C-alpha positions in Angstrom: 0.2 -0.1 0.1 0.9 3.4 -0.8 0.3 6.8 -0.3 -2.2 7.4 -2.9 -3.6 4.0 -2.0 -4.2 5.8 1.6 -5.8 8.5 0.1 -8.3 6.5 -1.8 -9.2 4.8 1.4 -9.8 7.5 3.1 -11.7 9.4 0.4 -13.9 6.0 0.2 -14.3 6.1 3.8 -15.4 9.9 4.5 -17.3 10.8 1.1 -18.1 14.1 1.5 -14.4 14.8 1.1 -12.9 15.3 -2.4 -9.9 13.0 -3.2 -7.5 15.9 -3.5 -8.7 17.0 0.0 -8.1 13.4 1.4 -4.6 13.4 -0.6 -3.4 16.9 1.3 -4.8 15.4 4.7 -2.5 12.5 4.1 0.4 14.7 3.3 0.1 16.9 5.9 -0.2 14.1 8.1 3.2 12.4 7.2 4.9 15.4 6.8 3.9 16.5 10.4 5.0 13.1 11.6 8.7 13.8 9.3 9.0 17.3 10.6 8.5 16.3 14.5 11.3 13.3 13.4 13.5 15.6 12.4 13.2 17.8 15.8 14.5 14.6 17.4 10.9 14.1 19.0 9.3 10.5 19.2 5.9 10.1 17.0 3.3 7.8 19.1 0.1 6.5 17.3 -1.9 4.8 19.9 -2.8 1.2 18.3 -0.5 1.2 15.9 3.1 2.4 17.1 5.8 4.4 18.3 8.1 6.0 15.8 11.8 7.3 16.8 15.1 8.5 15.8 18.2 6.8 16.9 21.9 7.7 15.9 23.8 5.1 14.2 27.3 4.8 14.9 30.3 5.2 12.5 31.3 1.5 11.3 33.2 -0.1 8.6 31.6 -1.6 5.7 32.5 -3.7 2.3 31.9 -2.7 -0.9 30.5 -6.3 -2.4 31.6 -5.7 -5.9 34.9 -4.6 -5.3 36.1 -6.1 -1.5 36.7 -2.8 -0.6 36.3 -1.4 3.2 34.9 1.8 3.3 33.7 4.2 6.7 30.5 4.1 6.8 29.8 7.8 8.4 27.3 8.2 11.6 24.1 9.3 10.8 20.3 9.0 12.4 17.8 6.2 11.3 14.3 6.3 12.1 13.1 3.1 14.6 9.1 2.3 14.7 8.2 0.0 17.3 4.9 -1.5 16.6 2.2 -1.5 19.0 1.1 -5.0 20.8 -2.0 -4.9 18.4 0.1 -4.9 15.3 2.3 -7.6 16.8 -0.2 -10.0 17.1 -1.3 -9.9 13.3 
């Protein structure tokens, strides 16, 4: 399922809204989540799960084509912990 599919489902469930309006709502929700994560905040969606940002340390990697080692710099990564309900599916 992708963002367009989600917009279509919302549009079908709430017929009073046009597809364009539902697409804007879905985009707004996702941009809000992305903005909170970029500030390092956690995003908790009850019954679905929790998104958080973790920092990955610098590490060594290997180029599979050449076998050469490379240093992979530290970076932030998004972590998702599903709720108990999602885990039981």
